TORDRENPA-563453 format. One line per 10 residues: number of its first residue (from 0); for each residue x, y, z of N, C-alpha, C. Coordinates in steps of 0.001 Angstrom, whole numbers. Last residue first. Layout:
<nodes>
NUM) X Y Z X Y Z X Y Z; ...
</nodes>
This chain:
<nodes>
97) 10442 12675 161354 10804 13712 162338 11800 14687 161799; 10103 10648 159563 9254 11829 159385 9591 12947 160354; 11753 8658 160467 12064 9261 159168 11279 10544 158951; 10445 7889 162790 11769 8506 162883 12129 9230 161593; 8150 6701 161683 8020 7886 162532 9342 8626 162640; 9272 4488 160395 8584 5508 159604 8478 6807 160395; 10177 3021 162563 11153 3537 161597 10550 4639 160747; 7702 2378 163679 8648 3192 164442 9695 3799 163519; 6671 722 161678 6000 1989 161985 6921 2920 162764; 8500 -1417 161879 8381 -674 160625 7728 680 160868
87) 7988 -2349 164489 9310 -1806 164152 9244 -950 162891; 5352 -3231 164141 5655 -2210 165145 6988 -1543 164827; 5614 -5225 162238 4824 -4037 161931 5120 -2901 162885; 8983 -6399 162059 7647 -6456 162634 6916 -5177 162252; 10732 -7317 159171 10474 -6293 160179 9095 -6530 160766; 10580 -9266 157285 11426 -9530 158437 11308 -8468 159511; 10144 -7028 154686 10088 -8426 155097 11061 -8655 156241; 10674 -4494 153776 9934 -4632 155029 9909 -6064 155550; 11926 -5017 151398 12664 -4277 152421 12006 -4469 153780; 9828 -6199 149999 10995 -7007 150373 11811 -6334 151467
77) 8241 -3920 149634 7731 -5048 150424 8873 -5952 150881; 9976 -2468 147980 9604 -1932 149292 9065 -3041 150192; 10005 -4147 145743 11251 -3875 146464 10963 -3343 147866; 7342 -3937 144952 7858 -5229 145401 9148 -5047 146201; 7413 -1258 144184 6548 -1653 145296 7019 -2998 145852; 9147 -1446 142041 9501 -566 143149 8662 -885 144387; 7767 -3048 140272 8933 -3621 140956 9356 -2762 142136; 5896 -1345 139080 5471 -2223 140177 6638 -2847 140942; 7232 1912 138557 7190 512 138130 6748 -354 139313; 5681 4918 138065 6274 4065 139092 6125 2623 138625
67) 4355 6984 136682 5635 6453 136203 6405 5705 137292; 1816 7591 137415 2882 8329 138100 4280 7829 137731; 445 5732 135901 175 7159 135680 1291 8020 136276; 1335 3372 137074 1736 3692 135703 1542 5174 135409; 43 3600 139581 1502 3496 139487 1987 3893 138095; -2661 3646 138729 -2070 4785 139437 -546 4759 139331; -2837 1068 137670 -3068 2225 136794 -2457 3470 137429; -2473 -397 140005 -1450 -468 138955 -1600 674 137954; -4893 230 141212 -3650 664 141853 -2493 624 140859; -6605 -1092 139507 -6644 371 139514 -5439 964 140245
57) -5804 -3757 140137 -5734 -3236 138771 -5680 -1709 138779; -6411 -3959 142862 -5018 -4061 142406 -4857 -3470 141019; -9222 -3681 142706 -8416 -2745 143493 -6958 -2767 143043; -9939 -5897 141111 -10255 -4529 140679 -9386 -3504 141401; -9016 -7958 142799 -8451 -7804 141449 -8721 -6400 140916; -10722 -7554 144945 -9287 -7342 145130 -8597 -7171 143782; -13140 -8292 143774 -12938 -6895 144175 -11468 -6589 144428; -12661 -11051 143276 -13075 -10142 142208 -12759 -8694 142573; -12059 -12057 145864 -11097 -12177 144761 -11404 -11156 143674; -14463 -11471 147187 -13191 -10927 147678 -12145 -10948 146565
47) -16269 -12983 145703 -16413 -11525 145744 -15113 -10870 146200; -15328 -15568 146272 -15350 -15082 144884 -15451 -13568 144836; -15681 -15717 149112 -14357 -15767 148494 -14347 -15211 147077; -17500 -13848 151252 -17644 -14615 150010 -16326 -14566 149239; -17438 -12217 153447 -16783 -13508 153552 -16882 -14368 152306; -18372 -9674 153816 -19336 -10712 153431 -18750 -12109 153581; -16050 -8261 154307 -17030 -8408 155389 -18010 -9531 155085; -14939 -8315 151778 -14256 -8965 152892 -15189 -9216 154055; -16777 -6736 150406 -16622 -8148 150041 -15943 -8920 151170; -16266 -4300 151687 -17604 -4899 151762 -17536 -6392 151434
37) -13590 -3930 150893 -13940 -4022 152316 -15295 -4704 152489; -13951 -3718 148140 -13141 -4810 148678 -13439 -5016 150164; -15419 -1373 147960 -16041 -2623 147518 -15267 -3840 148031; -13438 405 148869 -14691 241 149616 -15370 -1068 149254; -11596 113 146792 -11206 -226 148166 -12444 -460 149025; -13067 1094 144643 -12681 -319 144647 -12242 -768 146040; -13297 3794 145395 -14497 2972 145184 -14156 1492 145288; -10568 4510 145446 -11398 4605 146650 -12646 3750 146555; -9940 4149 142750 -9271 3328 143769 -10071 3348 145066; -11557 6166 141666 -11811 4768 141308 -11144 3834 142319
27) -10315 8413 142717 -11711 8137 143060 -12029 6672 142788; -7844 8228 141411 -7910 8089 142867 -9327 7784 143338; -8678 8681 138757 -7990 7437 139114 -8094 7197 140618; -9723 11262 139013 -10591 10159 138587 -9973 8819 138954; -7426 12692 139728 -8569 12651 140640 -9519 11513 140296; -5709 12387 137477 -5387 11748 138750 -6588 11663 139679; -7578 12006 134340 -6666 12593 135312 -6607 11879 136652; -8760 11307 131983 -9591 11986 132981 -8753 12579 134109; -6695 9951 130710 -7192 11188 130129 -8000 12000 131141; -6489 7664 132295 -5358 8589 132192 -5828 9956 131711
17) -9049 6596 131726 -8685 6972 133095 -7525 7959 133090; -8809 6118 129008 -9833 7074 129459 -9573 7503 130902; -6848 4170 129020 -6538 5476 128430 -7551 6519 128873; -8406 2120 130147 -7246 2641 130865 -6860 4016 130331; -10285 1715 128093 -10731 2126 129429 -9576 2752 130204; -9900 2759 124786 -9299 2048 125904 -9805 2609 127229; -10921 4350 122792 -10713 2933 122481 -10213 2114 123663; -11088 6943 123619 -12293 6344 123044 -12156 4840 122855; -8572 7652 124307 -9519 7439 125403 -10807 6805 124908; -6012 6067 122475 -7154 6972 122472 -8083 6626 123627
7) -2755 5536 123971 -3964 5121 123251 -5043 6191 123340; -649 6122 125567 -638 6703 124228 -1906 6388 123439; -1144 4665 127797 -996 6114 127957 -1080 6817 126607; -986 2025 127127 -2309 2658 127040 -2255 4168 127263; 1579 1320 127761 1235 1502 126348 -89 2238 126200; 1324 954 130510 2119 2081 130011 1809 2369 128546; -205 -1369 130538 -759 -139 131110 13 1089 130639; 1552 -3205 129364 315 -2863 128672 -253 -1553 129214
</nodes>
């Protein structure tokens, strides 16, 4: 659905309006939703955490679609990391960046 909205009119679709506004608007929205998720997490209110996490994930999916990245690629990366400790994963990242 998110990919289909790339072709929709910005007047008829919120997602299309984000695509039309461009990457900076999408990234700003993700930043806002991340902040709201942090605040909800601090509050400890489960409903707020769920609501804000859904917003954050949704806008992250918009970013992926905007950049022509399929969510499966993210799932594949998570699967690749499964079984690695966080310390080991960070060390591997550092080696790759050298």
